[in-house]
N, CA, C and O atoms as a GROMACS GRO file, in nm:
protein
  552
    1MET      N    1   5.149  -2.921   8.928
    1MET     CA    2   5.093  -2.975   9.044
    1MET      C    3   5.140  -2.954   9.154
    1MET      O    4   5.262  -2.945   9.160
    2ASP      N    5   5.068  -2.941   9.268
    2ASP     CA    6   5.115  -2.955   9.423
    2ASP      C    7   5.122  -3.081   9.507
    2ASP      O    8   5.032  -3.156   9.544
    3SER      N    9   5.266  -3.085   9.528
    3SER     CA   10   5.288  -3.231   9.565
    3SER      C   11   5.219  -3.280   9.679
    3SER      O   12   5.195  -3.399   9.694
    4LYS      N   13   5.180  -3.177   9.773
    4LYS     CA   14   5.106  -3.206   9.909
    4LYS      C   15   4.963  -3.241   9.884
    4LYS      O   16   4.907  -3.338   9.936
    5THR      N   17   4.900  -3.146   9.791
    5THR     CA   18   4.763  -3.154   9.799
    5THR      C   19   4.692  -3.245   9.629
    5THR      O   20   4.574  -3.267   9.600
    6ARG      N   21   4.780  -3.268   9.573
    6ARG     CA   22   4.774  -3.328   9.430
    6ARG      C   23   4.683  -3.267   9.386
    6ARG      O   24   4.589  -3.341   9.361
    7PHE      N   25   4.661  -3.145   9.358
    7PHE     CA   26   4.610  -3.050   9.287
    7PHE      C   27   4.694  -2.968   9.192
    7PHE      O   28   4.814  -2.944   9.198
    8LEU      N   29   4.588  -2.923   9.085
    8LEU     CA   30   4.694  -2.825   8.985
    8LEU      C   31   4.616  -2.708   9.044
    8LEU      O   32   4.498  -2.711   9.076
    9ALA      N   33   4.708  -2.591   9.054
    9ALA     CA   34   4.707  -2.425   9.095
    9ALA      C   35   4.801  -2.362   9.037
    9ALA      O   36   4.919  -2.397   9.037
   10PRO      N   37   4.734  -2.226   8.962
   10PRO     CA   38   4.859  -2.122   8.928
   10PRO      C   39   4.953  -2.100   9.045
   10PRO      O   40   4.958  -2.164   9.150
   11CYS      N   41   5.020  -2.003   9.010
   11CYS     CA   42   5.115  -1.958   9.114
   11CYS      C   43   5.060  -1.829   9.200
   11CYS      O   44   5.079  -1.808   9.320
   12GLY      N   45   5.008  -1.772   9.134
   12GLY     CA   46   4.951  -1.658   9.169
   12GLY      C   47   4.842  -1.623   9.125
   12GLY      O   48   4.792  -1.711   9.055
   13VAL      N   49   4.743  -1.475   9.139
   13VAL     CA   50   4.635  -1.439   9.133
   13VAL      C   51   4.591  -1.435   8.959
   13VAL      O   52   4.492  -1.480   8.903
   14ASN      N   53   4.706  -1.363   8.907
   14ASN     CA   54   4.674  -1.376   8.752
   14ASN      C   55   4.736  -1.508   8.664
   14ASN      O   56   4.705  -1.532   8.547
   15ASP      N   57   4.817  -1.578   8.735
   15ASP     CA   58   4.873  -1.664   8.647
   15ASP      C   59   4.765  -1.745   8.587
   15ASP      O   60   4.644  -1.732   8.608
   16PHE      N   61   4.837  -1.851   8.491
   16PHE     CA   62   4.777  -1.962   8.406
   16PHE      C   63   4.818  -2.035   8.409
   16PHE      O   64   4.938  -2.019   8.433
   17LEU      N   65   4.779  -2.168   8.392
   17LEU     CA   66   4.882  -2.281   8.392
   17LEU      C   67   4.895  -2.358   8.206
   17LEU      O   68   4.796  -2.395   8.143
   18CYS      N   69   5.008  -2.364   8.163
   18CYS     CA   70   5.060  -2.403   8.058
   18CYS      C   71   5.173  -2.499   8.045
   18CYS      O   72   5.290  -2.483   8.082
   19GLY      N   73   5.105  -2.623   7.974
   19GLY     CA   74   5.184  -2.709   7.964
   19GLY      C   75   5.107  -2.815   7.901
   19GLY      O   76   4.995  -2.799   7.855
   20ARG      N   77   5.191  -2.956   7.901
   20ARG     CA   78   5.141  -3.052   7.856
   20ARG      C   79   5.071  -3.096   7.957
   20ARG      O   80   5.123  -3.094   8.068
   21ALA      N   81   4.909  -3.154   7.937
   21ALA     CA   82   4.852  -3.248   8.034
   21ALA      C   83   4.871  -3.354   8.067
   21ALA      O   84   4.810  -3.408   8.160
   22ALA      N   85   4.976  -3.419   7.987
   22ALA     CA   86   5.031  -3.576   7.970
   22ALA      C   87   5.148  -3.565   8.117
   22ALA      O   88   5.142  -3.660   8.195
   23GLU      N   89   5.221  -3.483   8.141
   23GLU     CA   90   5.302  -3.456   8.198
   23GLU      C   91   5.226  -3.433   8.363
   23GLU      O   92   5.310  -3.435   8.453
   24TRP      N   93   5.119  -3.418   8.397
   24TRP     CA   94   5.044  -3.406   8.502
   24TRP      C   95   4.950  -3.514   8.538
   24TRP      O   96   4.944  -3.551   8.655
   25VAL      N   97   4.895  -3.554   8.469
   25VAL     CA   98   4.784  -3.653   8.434
   25VAL      C   99   4.800  -3.783   8.328
   25VAL      O  100   4.885  -3.781   8.239
   26SER      N  101   4.734  -3.865   8.342
   26SER     CA  102   4.710  -3.962   8.236
   26SER      C  103   4.603  -3.956   8.139
   26SER      O  104   4.614  -3.999   8.024
   27ASN      N  105   4.490  -3.899   8.191
   27ASN     CA  106   4.366  -3.911   8.121
   27ASN      C  107   4.265  -3.793   8.150
   27ASN      O  108   4.287  -3.728   8.252
   28GLY      N  109   4.181  -3.765   8.089
   28GLY     CA  110   4.108  -3.656   8.132
   28GLY      C  111   4.004  -3.643   8.275
   28GLY      O  112   3.964  -3.541   8.330
   29THR      N  113   3.975  -3.807   8.315
   29THR     CA  114   3.911  -3.811   8.459
   29THR      C  115   3.999  -3.741   8.546
   29THR      O  116   3.958  -3.642   8.606
   30ASP      N  117   4.136  -3.788   8.562
   30ASP     CA  118   4.249  -3.763   8.623
   30ASP      C  119   4.281  -3.574   8.661
   30ASP      O  120   4.307  -3.509   8.762
   31PHE      N  121   4.260  -3.543   8.501
   31PHE     CA  122   4.302  -3.413   8.501
   31PHE      C  123   4.173  -3.319   8.576
   31PHE      O  124   4.199  -3.224   8.649
   32CYS      N  125   4.040  -3.360   8.547
   32CYS     CA  126   3.948  -3.295   8.627
   32CYS      C  127   3.917  -3.299   8.783
   32CYS      O  128   3.847  -3.226   8.853
   33THR      N  129   4.014  -3.437   8.817
   33THR     CA  130   3.997  -3.440   8.973
   33THR      C  131   4.091  -3.345   9.017
   33THR      O  132   4.051  -3.260   9.096
   34ALA      N  133   4.227  -3.343   8.974
   34ALA     CA  134   4.327  -3.259   9.015
   34ALA      C  135   4.280  -3.122   9.018
   34ALA      O  136   4.320  -3.050   9.109
   35LEU      N  137   4.197  -3.075   8.928
   35LEU     CA  138   4.175  -2.941   8.910
   35LEU      C  139   4.040  -2.919   9.034
   35LEU      O  140   4.020  -2.803   9.069
   36GLY      N  141   3.965  -3.014   9.086
   36GLY     CA  142   3.896  -3.004   9.186
   36GLY      C  143   3.771  -3.027   9.145
   36GLY      O  144   3.686  -2.992   9.228
   37PHE      N  145   3.728  -3.074   9.044
   37PHE     CA  146   3.596  -3.094   8.983
   37PHE      C  147   3.536  -3.267   9.039
   37PHE      O  148   3.595  -3.366   9.084
   38ARG      N  149   3.424  -3.243   9.014
   38ARG     CA  150   3.351  -3.402   9.038
   38ARG      C  151   3.352  -3.442   8.891
   38ARG      O  152   3.338  -3.360   8.800
   39VAL      N  153   3.368  -3.560   8.876
   39VAL     CA  154   3.367  -3.626   8.733
   39VAL      C  155   3.255  -3.702   8.755
   39VAL      O  156   3.242  -3.765   8.859
   40GLU      N  157   3.152  -3.702   8.646
   40GLU     CA  158   3.037  -3.799   8.633
   40GLU      C  159   3.091  -3.918   8.587
   40GLU      O  160   3.182  -3.903   8.505
   41VAL      N  161   3.054  -4.067   8.624
   41VAL     CA  162   3.073  -4.167   8.591
   41VAL      C  163   2.972  -4.198   8.461
   41VAL      O  164   3.018  -4.235   8.353
   42ALA      N  165   2.864  -4.185   8.478
   42ALA     CA  166   2.784  -4.239   8.370
   42ALA      C  167   2.656  -4.084   8.323
   42ALA      O  168   2.629  -3.994   8.402
   43GLU      N  169   2.613  -4.092   8.212
   43GLU     CA  170   2.540  -3.972   8.155
   43GLU      C  171   2.412  -3.961   8.257
   43GLU      O  172   2.373  -3.851   8.295
   44HIS      N  173   2.356  -4.072   8.294
   44HIS     CA  174   2.229  -4.075   8.359
   44HIS      C  175   2.250  -4.036   8.510
   44HIS      O  176   2.144  -4.008   8.567
   45SER      N  177   2.376  -4.028   8.597
   45SER     CA  178   2.425  -4.046   8.735
   45SER      C  179   2.346  -3.911   8.788
   45SER      O  180   2.284  -3.838   8.711
   46TYR      N  181   2.353  -3.893   8.888
   46TYR     CA  182   2.304  -3.770   8.971
   46TYR      C  183   2.391  -3.687   9.003
   46TYR      O  184   2.492  -3.709   9.071
   47ARG      N  185   2.343  -3.556   8.942
   47ARG     CA  186   2.428  -3.453   8.984
   47ARG      C  187   2.375  -3.335   9.098
   47ARG      O  188   2.261  -3.321   9.142
   48ALA      N  189   2.450  -3.286   9.117
   48ALA     CA  190   2.388  -3.164   9.244
   48ALA      C  191   2.410  -3.052   9.164
   48ALA      O  192   2.499  -3.042   9.080
   49ALA      N  193   2.306  -2.948   9.198
   49ALA     CA  194   2.324  -2.841   9.149
   49ALA      C  195   2.448  -2.752   9.177
   49ALA      O  196   2.492  -2.674   9.092
   50ASN      N  197   2.509  -2.770   9.315
   50ASN     CA  198   2.598  -2.685   9.332
   50ASN      C  199   2.738  -2.747   9.291
   50ASN      O  200   2.828  -2.665   9.309
   51GLN      N  201   2.780  -2.868   9.240
   51GLN     CA  202   2.864  -2.946   9.170
   51GLN      C  203   2.894  -2.904   9.063
   51GLN      O  204   2.794  -2.908   8.992
   52ALA      N  205   3.013  -2.849   8.989
   52ALA     CA  206   3.022  -2.828   8.872
   52ALA      C  207   3.123  -2.955   8.776
   52ALA      O  208   3.231  -2.984   8.827
   53THR      N  209   3.088  -3.017   8.660
   53THR     CA  210   3.147  -3.085   8.635
   53THR      C  211   3.249  -3.047   8.516
   53THR      O  212   3.230  -2.949   8.443
   54CYS      N  213   3.350  -3.128   8.503
   54CYS     CA  214   3.486  -3.098   8.421
   54CYS      C  215   3.399  -3.098   8.266
   54CYS      O  216   3.297  -3.162   8.242
   55TYR      N  217   3.480  -2.996   8.163
   55TYR     CA  218   3.461  -3.024   8.056
   55TYR      C  219   3.322  -3.024   8.008
   55TYR      O  220   3.319  -3.052   7.888
   56GLY      N  221   3.195  -3.000   8.064
   56GLY     CA  222   3.069  -3.030   8.067
   56GLY      C  223   3.050  -3.152   8.024
   56GLY      O  224   3.002  -3.178   7.913
   57GLY      N  225   3.093  -3.256   8.127
   57GLY     CA  226   3.083  -3.388   8.138
   57GLY      C  227   3.163  -3.490   8.025
   57GLY      O  228   3.140  -3.610   8.014
   58LYS      N  229   3.265  -3.412   7.943
   58LYS     CA  230   3.358  -3.511   7.839
   58LYS      C  231   3.450  -3.533   7.960
   58LYS      O  232   3.488  -3.461   8.052
   59GLY      N  233   3.474  -3.687   7.917
   59GLY     CA  234   3.581  -3.763   7.981
   59GLY      C  235   3.693  -3.767   7.944
   59GLY      O  236   3.778  -3.837   8.000
   60SER      N  237   3.718  -3.692   7.837
   60SER     CA  238   3.856  -3.681   7.756
   60SER      C  239   3.911  -3.521   7.751
   60SER      O  240   3.842  -3.422   7.776
   61LEU      N  241   4.030  -3.522   7.718
   61LEU     CA  242   4.103  -3.420   7.710
   61LEU      C  243   4.102  -3.369   7.536
   61LEU      O  244   4.142  -3.258   7.498
   62ASP      N  245   4.063  -3.449   7.469
   62ASP     CA  246   4.057  -3.469   7.288
   62ASP      C  247   3.940  -3.353   7.263
   62ASP      O  248   3.962  -3.257   7.188
   63HIS      N  249   3.854  -3.365   7.310
   63HIS     CA  250   3.751  -3.263   7.282
   63HIS      C  251   3.820  -3.144   7.285
   63HIS      O  252   3.868  -3.093   7.183
   64ILE      N  253   3.831  -3.085   7.419
   64ILE     CA  254   3.884  -2.990   7.478
   64ILE      C  255   3.979  -2.902   7.375
   64ILE      O  256   3.969  -2.788   7.327
   65ALA      N  257   4.107  -3.044   7.361
   65ALA     CA  258   4.209  -2.986   7.286
   65ALA      C  259   4.175  -2.936   7.126
   65ALA      O  260   4.238  -2.842   7.078
   66ASP      N  261   4.077  -3.002   7.053
   66ASP     CA  262   3.982  -2.963   6.937
   66ASP      C  263   3.966  -2.855   6.947
   66ASP      O  264   4.003  -2.782   6.854
   67SER      N  265   3.907  -2.803   7.054
   67SER     CA  266   3.825  -2.664   7.069
   67SER      C  267   3.953  -2.581   7.110
   67SER      O  268   3.897  -2.475   7.136
   68TRP      N  269   4.032  -2.566   7.124
   68TRP     CA  270   4.157  -2.498   7.164
   68TRP      C  271   4.150  -2.433   7.014
   68TRP      O  272   4.100  -2.323   6.993
   69ASN      N  273   4.207  -2.517   6.910
   69ASN     CA  274   4.240  -2.512   6.807
   69ASN      C  275   4.139  -2.442   6.712
   69ASN      O  276   4.181  -2.414   6.600
   70GLN      N  277   4.014  -2.412   6.743
   70GLN     CA  278   3.933  -2.311   6.676
   70GLN      C  279   3.910  -2.180   6.732
   70GLN      O  280   3.878  -2.154   6.848
   71PRO      N  281   3.932  -2.100   6.635
   71PRO     CA  282   3.906  -1.950   6.698
   71PRO      C  283   3.762  -1.934   6.731
   71PRO      O  284   3.662  -1.971   6.669
   72GLU      N  285   3.775  -1.869   6.848
   72GLU     CA  286   3.632  -1.828   6.926
   72GLU      C  287   3.608  -1.697   6.891
   72GLU      O  288   3.708  -1.626   6.895
   73MET      N  289   3.494  -1.640   6.854
   73MET     CA  290   3.408  -1.537   6.837
   73MET      C  291   3.393  -1.449   6.925
   73MET      O  292   3.387  -1.329   6.898
   74HIS      N  293   3.386  -1.491   7.031
   74HIS     CA  294   3.353  -1.392   7.141
   74HIS      C  295   3.478  -1.310   7.251
   74HIS      O  296   3.459  -1.238   7.348
   75GLN      N  297   3.599  -1.355   7.190
   75GLN     CA  298   3.714  -1.255   7.257
   75GLN      C  299   3.718  -1.131   7.186
   75GLN      O  300   3.693  -1.086   7.073
   76ARG      N  301   3.774  -1.080   7.340
   76ARG     CA  302   3.783  -0.926   7.281
   76ARG      C  303   3.909  -0.918   7.208
   76ARG      O  304   3.975  -1.022   7.219
   77PRO      N  305   3.966  -0.822   7.132
   77PRO     CA  306   4.100  -0.783   7.076
   77PRO      C  307   4.145  -0.750   7.216
   77PRO      O  308   4.073  -0.714   7.310
   78VAL      N  309   4.288  -0.769   7.213
   78VAL     CA  310   4.405  -0.714   7.320
   78VAL      C  311   4.438  -0.581   7.270
   78VAL      O  312   4.504  -0.563   7.168
   79SER      N  313   4.380  -0.470   7.360
   79SER     CA  314   4.412  -0.320   7.296
   79SER      C  315   4.554  -0.305   7.437
   79SER      O  316   4.550  -0.335   7.557
   80LEU      N  317   4.648  -0.255   7.365
   80LEU     CA  318   4.763  -0.203   7.459
   80LEU      C  319   4.726  -0.087   7.489
   80LEU      O  320   4.799  -0.040   7.576
   81ASN      N  321   4.630  -0.008   7.451
   81ASN     CA  322   4.595   0.157   7.518
   81ASN      C  323   4.512   0.128   7.634
   81ASN      O  324   4.406   0.067   7.619
   82TRP      N  325   4.557   0.173   7.765
   82TRP     CA  326   4.473   0.145   7.878
   82TRP      C  327   4.380   0.232   7.847
   82TRP      O  328   4.267   0.186   7.860
   83LEU      N  329   4.385   0.354   7.807
   83LEU     CA  330   4.251   0.434   7.825
   83LEU      C  331   4.139   0.372   7.695
   83LEU      O  332   4.018   0.393   7.696
   84GLU      N  333   4.190   0.316   7.619
   84GLU     CA  334   4.086   0.271   7.525
   84GLU      C  335   3.973   0.155   7.612
   84GLU      O  336   3.852   0.147   7.634
   85GLU      N  337   4.099   0.078   7.642
   85GLU     CA  338   4.006  -0.074   7.741
   85GLU      C  339   3.910  -0.002   7.834
   85GLU      O  340   3.791  -0.032   7.843
   86PHE      N  341   3.983   0.116   7.918
   86PHE     CA  342   3.890   0.149   8.031
   86PHE      C  343   3.744   0.224   7.952
   86PHE      O  344   3.630   0.199   7.992
   87GLN      N  345   3.768   0.305   7.852
   87GLN     CA  346   3.624   0.354   7.819
   87GLN      C  347   3.557   0.198   7.757
   87GLN      O  348   3.436   0.185   7.769
   88GLN      N  349   3.629   0.094   7.697
   88GLN     CA  350   3.517  -0.003   7.674
   88GLN      C  351   3.455  -0.059   7.787
   88GLN      O  352   3.335  -0.083   7.794
   89ARG      N  353   3.545  -0.081   7.882
   89ARG     CA  354   3.460  -0.143   8.055
   89ARG      C  355   3.344  -0.033   8.084
   89ARG      O  356   3.227  -0.067   8.098
   90VAL      N  357   3.384   0.090   8.090
   90VAL     CA  358   3.270   0.173   8.122
   90VAL      C  359   3.148   0.178   8.039
   90VAL      O  360   3.033   0.188   8.080
   91LEU      N  361   3.190   0.171   7.913
   91LEU     CA  362   3.056   0.130   7.770
   91LEU      C  363   2.983   0.006   7.790
   91LEU      O  364   2.871  -0.007   7.741
   92GLU      N  365   3.047  -0.095   7.866
   92GLU     CA  366   2.980  -0.237   7.893
   92GLU      C  367   2.904  -0.204   8.049
   92GLU      O  368   2.802  -0.270   8.068
   93MET      N  369   2.934  -0.133   8.133
   93MET     CA  370   2.868  -0.128   8.275
   93MET      C  371   2.750  -0.083   8.266
   93MET      O  372   2.722  -0.006   8.174
   94SER      N  373   2.660  -0.120   8.358
   94SER     CA  374   2.531  -0.065   8.350
   94SER      C  375   2.494   0.064   8.411
   94SER      O  376   2.569   0.091   8.504
   95PHE      N  377   2.411   0.144   8.391
   95PHE     CA  378   2.391   0.260   8.435
   95PHE      C  379   2.382   0.299   8.597
   95PHE      O  380   2.438   0.400   8.639
   96SER      N  381   2.322   0.224   8.669
   96SER     CA  382   2.378   0.225   8.814
   96SER      C  383   2.537   0.197   8.842
   96SER      O  384   2.599   0.260   8.928
   97GLU      N  385   2.607   0.079   8.747
   97GLU     CA  386   2.747   0.101   8.796
   97GLU      C  387   2.819   0.230   8.801
   97GLU      O  388   2.878   0.280   8.897
   98ARG      N  389   2.798   0.293   8.637
   98ARG     CA  390   2.868   0.422   8.610
   98ARG      C  391   2.854   0.505   8.730
   98ARG      O  392   2.956   0.558   8.776
   99VAL      N  393   2.699   0.529   8.807
   99VAL     CA  394   2.695   0.616   8.868
   99VAL      C  395   2.798   0.606   8.978
   99VAL      O  396   2.870   0.694   9.026
  100SER      N  397   2.788   0.464   9.010
  100SER     CA  398   2.890   0.424   9.136
  100SER      C  399   3.008   0.442   9.145
  100SER      O  400   3.080   0.460   9.243
  101TRP      N  401   3.032   0.435   9.023
  101TRP     CA  402   3.200   0.466   9.019
  101TRP      C  403   3.196   0.631   9.001
  101TRP      O  404   3.279   0.691   9.069
  102ALA      N  405   3.133   0.689   8.940
  102ALA     CA  406   3.131   0.820   8.941
  102ALA      C  407   3.149   0.910   9.082
  102ALA      O  408   3.240   0.986   9.112
  103VAL      N  409   3.024   0.871   9.162
  103VAL     CA  410   3.034   0.911   9.302
  103VAL      C  411   3.152   0.865   9.390
  103VAL      O  412   3.196   0.925   9.488
  104GLY      N  413   3.204   0.726   9.327
  104GLY     CA  414   3.309   0.682   9.430
  104GLY      C  415   3.426   0.787   9.370
  104GLY      O  416   3.496   0.828   9.463
  105GLY      N  417   3.465   0.839   9.247
  105GLY     CA  418   3.559   0.890   9.210
  105GLY      C  419   3.522   1.057   9.274
  105GLY      O  420   3.604   1.096   9.357
  106MET      N  421   3.465   1.105   9.257
  106MET     CA  422   3.424   1.230   9.321
  106MET      C  423   3.440   1.224   9.481
  106MET      O  424   3.482   1.325   9.538
  107VAL      N  425   3.414   1.132   9.540
  107VAL     CA  426   3.474   1.122   9.662
  107VAL      C  427   3.600   1.134   9.713
  107VAL      O  428   3.646   1.209   9.800
  108LEU      N  429   3.650   1.045   9.642
  108LEU     CA  430   3.807   1.011   9.602
  108LEU      C  431   3.875   1.106   9.615
  108LEU      O  432   3.945   1.128   9.714
  109THR      N  433   3.861   1.201   9.482
  109THR     CA  434   3.884   1.312   9.452
  109THR      C  435   3.898   1.451   9.550
  109THR      O  436   3.995   1.526   9.549
  110ALA      N  437   3.766   1.466   9.640
  110ALA     CA  438   3.729   1.554   9.742
  110ALA      C  439   3.817   1.529   9.847
  110ALA      O  440   3.896   1.616   9.881
  111GLY      N  441   3.813   1.420   9.902
  111GLY     CA  442   3.946   1.337   9.998
  111GLY      C  443   4.082   1.387   9.964
  111GLY      O  444   4.155   1.435  10.050
  112LEU      N  445   4.119   1.375   9.826
  112LEU     CA  446   4.248   1.400   9.809
  112LEU      C  447   4.284   1.565   9.813
  112LEU      O  448   4.384   1.616   9.862
  113LEU      N  449   4.183   1.625   9.753
  113LEU     CA  450   4.146   1.800   9.778
  113LEU      C  451   4.196   1.832   9.911
  113LEU      O  452   4.284   1.912   9.938
  114PHE      N  453   4.112   1.741  10.010
  114PHE     CA  454   4.109   1.810  10.128
  114PHE      C  455   4.230   1.778  10.230
  114PHE      O  456   4.258   1.846  10.329
  115ILE      N  457   4.290   1.672  10.189
  115ILE     CA  458   4.417   1.615  10.253
  115ILE      C  459   4.523   1.692  10.201
  115ILE      O  460   4.610   1.726  10.282
  116SER      N  461   4.537   1.730  10.074
  116SER     CA  462   4.649   1.839  10.020
  116SER      C  463   4.626   1.957  10.111
  116SER      O  464   4.706   1.964  10.204
  117LYS      N  465   4.513   2.071  10.104
  117LYS     CA  466   4.494   2.154  10.159
  117LYS      C  467   4.507   2.159  10.287
  117LYS      O  468   4.548   2.258  10.348
  118ARG      N  469   4.472   2.056  10.335
  118ARG     CA  470   4.521   2.042  10.497
  118ARG      C  471   4.686   2.056  10.541
  118ARG      O  472   4.734   2.132  10.624
  119LYS      N  473   4.754   1.956  10.455
  119LYS     CA  474   4.891   1.987  10.460
  119LYS      C  475   4.946   2.102  10.422
  119LYS      O  476   5.051   2.134  10.477
  120SER      N  477   4.898   2.174  10.338
  120SER     CA  478   4.932   2.291  10.284
  120SER      C  479   4.933   2.411  10.389
  120SER      O  480   5.019   2.498  10.405
  121TYR      N  481   4.786   2.388  10.470
  121TYR     CA  482   4.736   2.483  10.591
  121TYR      C  483   4.862   2.453  10.673
  121TYR      O  484   4.949   2.539  10.686
  122SER      N  485   4.872   2.338  10.724
  122SER     CA  486   4.966   2.297  10.844
  122SER      C  487   5.108   2.298  10.800
  122SER      O  488   5.191   2.259  10.881
  123ARG      N  489   5.149   2.339  10.676
  123ARG     CA  490   5.274   2.383  10.654
  123ARG      C  491   5.300   2.495  10.666
  123ARG      O  492   5.409   2.533  10.707
  124GLY      N  493   5.200   2.578  10.631
  124GLY     CA  494   5.178   2.736  10.635
  124GLY      C  495   5.199   2.786  10.826
  124GLY      O  496   5.290   2.853  10.873
  125GLN      N  497   5.094   2.731  10.889
  125GLN     CA  498   5.114   2.727  11.048
  125GLN      C  499   5.232   2.725  11.089
  125GLN      O  500   5.270   2.815  11.165
  126LYS      N  501   5.324   2.613  11.046
  126LYS     CA  502   5.432   2.576  11.122
  126LYS      C  503   5.529   2.676  11.036
  126LYS      O  504   5.634   2.658  11.098
  127LEU      N  505   5.553   2.745  10.959
  127LEU     CA  506   5.588   2.826  10.891
  127LEU      C  507   5.602   2.956  10.973
  127LEU      O  508   5.700   3.012  11.022
  128ALA      N  509   5.456   2.988  10.969
  128ALA     CA  510   5.450   3.117  11.076
  128ALA      C  511   5.502   3.086  11.215
  128ALA      O  512   5.582   3.165  11.266
  129ALA      N  513   5.465   2.984  11.278
  129ALA     CA  514   5.547   2.961  11.424
  129ALA      C  515   5.689   2.976  11.404
  129ALA      O  516   5.738   3.041  11.496
  130ILE      N  517   5.775   2.937  11.314
  130ILE     CA  518   5.895   2.944  11.330
  130ILE      C  519   5.943   3.115  11.280
  130ILE      O  520   6.048   3.173  11.310
  131GLN      N  521   5.855   3.155  11.216
  131GLN     CA  522   5.889   3.322  11.194
  131GLN      C  523   5.846   3.375  11.296
  131GLN      O  524   5.895   3.488  11.298
  132ARG      N  525   5.788   3.361  11.376
  132ARG     CA  526   5.762   3.417  11.512
  132ARG      C  527   5.840   3.412  11.603
  132ARG      O  528   5.874   3.513  11.664
  133ALA      N  529   5.892   3.272  11.635
  133ALA     CA  530   6.011   3.235  11.723
  133ALA      C  531   6.116   3.295  11.673
  133ALA      O  532   6.209   3.285  11.753
  134ALA      N  533   6.148   3.358  11.572
  134ALA     CA  534   6.283   3.389  11.518
  134ALA      C  535   6.274   3.544  11.532
  134ALA      O  536   6.373   3.610  11.564
  135ARG      N  537   6.169   3.593  11.509
  135ARG     CA  538   6.127   3.744  11.576
  135ARG      C  539   6.140   3.739  11.724
  135ARG      O  540   6.161   3.854  11.762
  136LYS      N  541   6.138   3.677  11.797
  136LYS     CA  542   6.128   3.697  11.928
  136LYS      C  543   6.291   3.638  11.991
  136LYS      O  544   6.317   3.634  12.111
  137LEU      N  545   6.346   3.614  11.928
  137LEU     CA  546   6.492   3.587  11.929
  137LEU      C  547   6.603   3.699  11.892
  137LEU      O  548   6.714   3.682  11.942
  138ARG      N  549   6.589   3.778  11.833
  138ARG     CA  550   6.596   3.906  11.791
  138ARG      C  551   6.611   3.991  11.900
  138ARG      O  552   6.619   4.113  11.882
   0.00000   0.00000   0.00000
């Protein structure tokens, strides 16, 4: 928990929080508030459309702790092979996304080839200039 803001926050972009909730807060309402969620006081209270409630309006961590123990069916298996993972992501993309990625890849490849040829041409020009200068010195 950040001591200045009193909000829970991971250390980096890809980090996650792990630990006993009792070390940070005493109840679910405090936990939700520390995460930056608005907590409903009653079931019939007004809720703005753009404000999220914590844990689907649950006031306790018990319901969530129980759900963590239950296996979830929609989780993807962890793949150690990055190529398989990439292929899976491509299959999940819409057609227009695939076309956009393909065009982007071709533009990137063409740019890299252009830069490579330009460096090669520049290197050849420098070598020819050095050879001409060496001939003049003889």
